[in-house]
C-alpha positions, 0 to 999 in steps of 0.5 A, spaced: 887 626 694 887 632 689 894 636 688 894 643 689 898 648 684 905 650 685 908 657 683 914 658 680 919 662 685 915 661 692 920 659 697 916 653 699 912 651 693 916 654 687 918 649 682 923 653 679 926 656 686 933 653 686 934 654 694 926 652 695 923 647 699 919 645 693 913 642 697 907 639 693 900 640 697 895 635 697 887 636 699 884 631 703 877 633 702 874 627 707 878 630 713 878 638 710 885 638 711 891 640 706 897 635 707 905 636 705 910 631 706 917 633 706 924 630 709 928 637 710 935 637 708 941 639 713 942 645 708 936 648 712 938 646 719 939 651 725 942 647 730 946 641 728 940 636 726 934 641 727 930 644 722 931 652 723 925 655 726 924 660 720 923 654 715 918 651 720 914 657 720 915 658 713 912 651 712 906 652 717 905 658 714 904 655 707 900 649 709 895 652 713 894 658 708 893 653 703 887 650 707 883 656 704 883 653 697 880 646 699 873 649 697 875 655 693 879 657 688 886 661 687 882 667 688 881 665 696 888 666 697 890 670 703 896 673 706 898 672 713 897 678 718 899 674 725 902 668 726 902 664 733 907 658 733 908 653 738 915 649 738 913 643 742 920 639 740 926 640 735 924 638 728 929 634 725 932 634 719 933 628 714 926 625 717 920 624 713 915 629 716 908 631 715 905 638 715 898 639 715 893 645 715 886 646 716 881 652 716 878 654 723 874 660 721 873 661 714 871 668 712 871 673 706 876 678 708 879 675 714 880 667 716 883 663 722 887 657 720 892 652 723 897 647 722 902 642 725 908 638 723 908 631 725 914 626 725 912 619 722 909 616 729 904 622 729 908 626 734 907 634 733 914 638 733 910 645 731 904 648 731 901 654 729 895 659 728 894 664 724 890 670 722 889 671 714 886 677 710 885 678 703 890 682 700 889 689 697 888 690 690 894 692 688 898 686 691 893 682 687 894 686 680 902 685 681 901 677 681 897 677 675 904 676 670 905 670 675 898 667 674 900 662 668 906 659 672 901 657 678 898 650 676 899 643 678 905 640 676 906 633 675 911 629 679 918 628 676 920 621 674 925 619 680 922 625 684 917 625 689 912 620 689 905 620 692 906 620 700 913 622 699 912 629 696 917 635 698 924 636 697 929 630 700 
């Protein structure tokens, strides 16, 4: 699987964000999916033992949106216009989770994507469908200074390994 780039300060994928999730995303070209593995620490809980719903939404937003990059480039990144989430059961902290995202309907200016979070046994804890749109030119221009930091970073020794990406 190909590893996708990370940013510097994004809450979900930023490698230098001191309070971020530090997720790594991988492309499964055979299944046309983007995958991330994470064990969410209790720091990000809402109710005791349960990942806060906003954190669940952030993970789903990122993994589904990144599915647009599978056959494209960084220029294909879009922003979320609408997100419908279904929380099917509590997402536990301290348990290895898999986030999966895919494109339902591609487009040049708008796209529909979806994603889900799964427990180790495959049970879905949350799923989302999103409508994305190409951001305005001024938004993209503001991102130019960050582009040198948008790259594939190697996993650190003793850090996440294949199949265990994300913050522990």
